[in-house]
C-alpha positions in Angstrom: 127.8 57.9 -3.6 124.5 59.9 -2.8 124.1 59.8 -6.9 124.6 56.5 -7.1 121.7 55.9 -4.2 119.6 58.0 -5.7 119.9 56.0 -8.9 119.4 52.6 -7.7 116.0 53.7 -5.8 114.6 54.7 -9.1 115.3 52.0 -11.0 113.9 49.8 -8.0 110.7 52.1 -8.6 110.8 51.6 -12.6 111.3 48.0 -12.5 107.8 47.6 -9.9 106.2 50.2 -12.0 107.0 47.6 -14.9 106.1 44.9 -13.3 103.0 45.7 -12.1 101.7 47.0 -15.7 102.2 43.2 -16.8 100.1 41.4 -14.1 96.5 42.8 -14.1 93.7 40.4 -15.3 90.8 42.0 -16.8 87.3 41.2 -15.0 84.1 40.9 -16.8 80.6 42.0 -15.1 79.6 40.3 -11.9 76.6 37.2 -12.3 73.1 38.7 -11.7 71.6 36.8 -8.5 68.2 34.9 -9.5 65.6 33.0 -8.1 65.0 29.5 -9.9 63.0 26.8 -10.3 62.8 23.8 -12.4 60.5 22.7 -15.0 58.4 19.2 -14.0 56.2 17.1 -15.7 52.7 16.6 -13.7 48.9 15.9 -14.8 47.6 19.8 -14.4 44.0 20.3 -14.1 42.0 22.6 -16.3 40.1 25.1 -14.5 38.4 28.6 -15.2 40.5 31.1 -14.0 40.3 33.2 -11.9 38.1 31.6 -9.2 34.7 32.6 -9.7 33.3 34.2 -5.9 29.8 32.2 -5.4 27.6 31.6 -2.1 26.7 28.8 0.0 22.9 28.0 -0.1 21.0 25.2 1.5 19.4 21.9 -0.4 16.2 22.8 1.4 15.2 25.6 3.4 11.4 24.4 5.5 10.0 27.4 7.4 7.7 25.8 10.4 4.3 27.5 10.7 1.4 26.0 13.2 -1.7 24.6 11.5 -3.6 25.2 14.3 -3.8 28.1 17.3 -3.0 27.5 20.9 -0.8 27.7 23.5 2.7 25.8 22.9 3.2 23.4 25.8 6.2 22.1 25.4 9.7 22.9 22.8 11.8 19.5 22.2 14.9 20.9 20.8 17.6 23.5 21.5 17.8 26.6 19.1 21.2 25.6 16.0 20.4 21.8 16.7 20.5 19.0 14.3 17.0 17.2 13.7 15.9 14.6 11.8 12.8 14.1 9.8 10.2 13.3 12.3 12.0 14.7 15.1 8.9 16.0 17.5 9.6 19.8 17.8 6.6 21.2 19.2 3.5 20.6 21.8 0.6 23.1 21.1 -1.2 22.2 24.3 -3.9 19.4 22.7 -6.6 19.5 25.7 -9.3 22.4 23.6 -9.1 20.3 20.2 -9.8 16.9 22.2 -12.5 18.3 24.0 -13.7 19.4 20.5 -13.2 15.5 19.5 -15.3 14.4 22.0 -18.3 16.6 21.8 -18.2 15.8 17.8 -17.9 12.1 18.5 -21.2 12.4 20.6 -23.0 14.3 18.0 -22.2 12.1 15.4 -22.9 9.0 17.6 -26.8 10.2 18.1 -27.1 11.3 14.9 -25.8 7.9 13.6 -28.9 6.7 15.6 -30.9 8.9 14.2 -30.3 8.1 11.1 -30.3 4.4 11.4 -33.8 5.1 12.6 -34.8 7.2 9.9 -33.6 4.5 7.1 -35.8 2.0 8.7 -38.9 4.5 8.2 -38.1 5.5 4.9 -38.3 1.5 3.9 -41.4 1.1 5.8 -42.6 4.4 3.4 -43.4 6.5 6.5 -41.3 9.0 6.5 -40.6 11.8 3.0 -37.6 11.5 1.2 -36.6 15.0 2.1 -36.3 13.7 5.7 -34.4 10.8 4.6 -32.1 12.8 3.1 -31.7 15.4 5.8 -30.8 13.0 8.2 -28.2 11.6 6.1 -26.3 14.9 5.7 -26.3 15.6 9.4 -24.8 11.9 9.5 -22.4 12.8 7.1 -21.8 16.1 8.0 -21.0 15.5 12.0 -18.5 12.4 10.4 -16.4 15.4 8.8 -16.5 17.4 11.3 -14.9 14.4 13.6 -12.1 13.6 10.6 -11.2 17.3 11.0 -11.0 17.6 14.5 -8.5 14.3 14.4 -6.2 16.1 12.3 -6.2 19.1 14.8 -5.1 17.3 17.4 -2.6 15.4 15.3 -1.4 19.1 14.6 -0.5 19.5 17.9 2.5 18.2 17.8 4.8 19.8 15.2 7.4 17.4 13.6 10.3 18.0 11.3 9.8 17.8 8.1 13.1 17.4 6.8 16.6 16.3 7.9 18.4 19.4 8.8 19.8 22.0 11.4 17.4 24.8 13.0 17.8 28.4 13.5 16.4 30.7 16.4 13.6 30.9 17.7 10.8 33.1 17.7 8.4 31.6 20.5 8.7 29.8 23.8 6.6 27.4 25.9 3.9 29.2 26.9 3.5 31.7 23.8 0.4 31.7 22.8 0.7 30.9 18.8 -2.0 32.0 15.3 -2.4 30.0 12.0 -0.4 30.0 9.7 0.8 33.4 10.1 3.1 32.8 13.1 6.9 31.5 12.3 8.2 29.7 15.1 11.8 28.4 13.6 13.3 27.4 10.3 15.0 24.6 9.0 18.2 24.5 6.8 19.0 21.2 5.1 23.2 21.4 5.0 23.8 17.6 4.3 24.3 18.0 1.7 24.6 22.1 0.8 24.8 23.8 -2.4 27.2 26.7 -3.7 25.8 28.7 -6.3 28.5 30.6 -9.0 27.9 33.1 -11.9 30.5 32.7 -15.1 31.1 34.0 -18.3 28.8 32.8 -20.9 32.0 32.1 -23.0 32.7 29.3 -21.2 29.6 27.5 -21.2 29.8 26.0 -24.6 33.2 23.7 -23.0 31.0 23.1 -19.9 28.5 21.7 -21.6 31.0 19.4 -23.6 32.7 18.1 -20.8 29.3 17.4 -18.9 27.9 15.0 -21.4 30.7 12.4 -20.8 31.4 12.7 -16.6 30.9 15.0 -13.6 32.4 18.1 -13.3 34.4 18.7 -9.9 34.9 21.5 -8.2 36.7 22.7 -5.2 35.3 25.6 -2.6 38.4 27.5 -0.7 37.3 30.1 1.7 39.0 32.4 4.0 41.1 30.6 7.1 40.7 27.0 5.3 42.8 24.8 6.9 43.0 21.1 5.2 41.9 20.6 2.3 39.5 22.5 0.2 36.0 20.9 0.6 35.2 18.6 -2.7 32.1 18.6 -4.7 30.5 18.2 -8.7 28.6 20.7 -10.3 25.2 19.4 -10.1 22.8 22.0 -11.9 23.4 24.5 -15.2 20.4 27.6 -15.5 18.7 27.2 -18.5 19.3 30.7 -19.1 22.3 33.6 -19.7 21.7 36.6 -17.5 21.5 39.3 -20.4 22.6 42.1 -17.9 25.5 40.7 -16.9 26.4 38.3 -19.6 27.0 35.1 -17.1 25.2 31.9 -16.3 24.2 30.4 -12.8 25.7 27.5 -11.9 25.5 25.1 -8.4 27.9 22.8 -7.3 26.3 19.9 -4.3 28.8 19.5 -1.9 28.5 16.5 0.4 29.3 18.7 3.5 29.9 15.4 6.2 32.0 18.1 8.5 29.8 21.0 7.8 32.5 23.4 6.7 30.3 25.0 4.2 27.6 27.1 5.7 24.4 28.9 4.5 25.0 32.3 3.5 28.8 32.0 3.4 31.3 32.9 0.3 33.6 31.0 -1.3 35.7 30.6 -4.2 34.7 28.1 -6.4 37.5 26.2 -8.5 35.5 24.4 -11.7 37.5 21.5 -12.9 36.8 21.7 -16.9 39.6 19.1 -17.8 43.1 17.9 -17.3 46.6 17.9 -19.2 48.5 14.8 -19.3 52.2 14.5 -18.4 52.3 18.1 -18.7 55.5 20.5 -18.6 54.8 23.0 -16.1 56.7 26.1 -14.2 55.8 28.6 -12.0 54.1 31.4 -13.7 56.1 34.1 -12.5 59.2 32.3 -14.7 57.1 33.1 -18.0 57.6 36.9 -19.1 55.9 38.7 -22.1 57.9 40.6 -24.9 56.8 41.6 -28.6 58.0 38.1 -29.8 55.5 36.8 -27.6 56.1 34.9 -24.2 59.4 33.7 -23.1 61.5 32.4 -20.1 65.3 32.8 -18.9 66.6 29.1 -19.2 69.9 28.4 -17.1 72.4 26.5 -19.3 74.6 24.3 -17.8 77.6 26.7 -18.0 75.3 29.1 -15.1 74.1 31.6 -18.3 71.1 32.1 -19.7 69.4 31.7 -23.0 65.9 33.7 -23.7 63.6 31.1 -25.1 60.6 31.3 -26.5 57.7 29.2 -25.6 53.9 28.4 -26.2 51.6 28.6 -22.9 48.9 26.4 -22.4 46.8 27.1 -19.3 47.6 28.7 -16.1 46.1 27.4 -12.8 47.1 29.1 -9.1 50.6 30.3 -9.5 51.5 27.4 -12.1 51.9 27.5 -16.2 51.6 24.6 -18.3 53.9 25.2 -21.5 53.1 23.6 -24.7 56.0 23.5 -26.2 59.4 25.2 -26.2 60.4 24.2 -22.9 61.6 20.7 -21.2 61.1 18.9 -18.4 63.9 19.5 -16.1 65.2 22.5 -17.6 65.8 25.7 -15.0 64.3 28.5 -15.4 64.6 32.0 -14.1 61.2 32.9 -11.7 62.9 36.4 -10.0 65.0 39.1 -11.4 64.4 38.9 -14.9 65.3 42.5 -15.6 68.6 42.5 -15.2 68.7 39.5 -17.9 69.9 38.9 -21.4 71.0 36.0 -23.7 74.4 35.2 -22.6 74.4 37.4 -19.1 75.5 34.9 -16.0 73.7 34.3 -12.9 74.6 33.0 -9.1 71.7 31.3 -7.5 70.2 33.0 -4.3 68.1 32.1 -1.6 64.5 33.7 -1.2 
């Protein structure tokens, strides 16, 4: 009985082993997790890359100096205040100028009376030509002196010559100023405002070509920018290339109505040369470079990938326009390409 029982157990074990050897299913490699994005069709700006760095500068900058010396009796604005052309900025004590004008007017009046008298005597041939000429010269000299006094009196009021924003005050009420050495304040016109930047000379022919028929748009960006970048247009191309750097100086004009651009500020300028219409666009990280040129991995309907050679047009701010080799709506891999080969299955992962 013991032998029969042992044989039965062995038979069951053998049957199980035989059954197990027939049931396993071979498994292929696991799908590769990747990030992907769809190619889209849209208008693509053609810009100079990388964006050149420029600095902001006022359209006009005026240094205010006194035209006459004296004591500042009033300052009629605050530091940093916006002023308009013609606004009264400083008043210099006018009393010395008023006194000089009154004195010279009195002397002119007396000289005029003297001249009128001697003119009659000269007509009657009672005085010489020399005496008459001396009287006339005295009268004319005093007339010029009075005109100069009137100008000096006008210089006692110093007004803003442009619209702009004032800088720091160098002199205050009660200070004595000298003409024309002392600088009272500076005014910068910042509406509109310039941004000056330089680009490599290889871009000059295309810039000149595009400027013939239209104005070129320029956008400015800077650290901690909120909202849309300020928009301006290219307004100046220098008349020579800097031989030491191989670059050419450009200036863009911005309306700057919100005063987000400030003199001396450093900005990145995006100069738009042209625009591609209905371009097929993918994230730039989807484009890889191999022995045969640039390519992308396209995800097919069965979740396997195909390596597709593409021709690139332009790349701007993380996006690349594909001139050929890809259609809008196709899905391309943007991350995980190192583990891929043609025919490899993929699965999409979240970032």
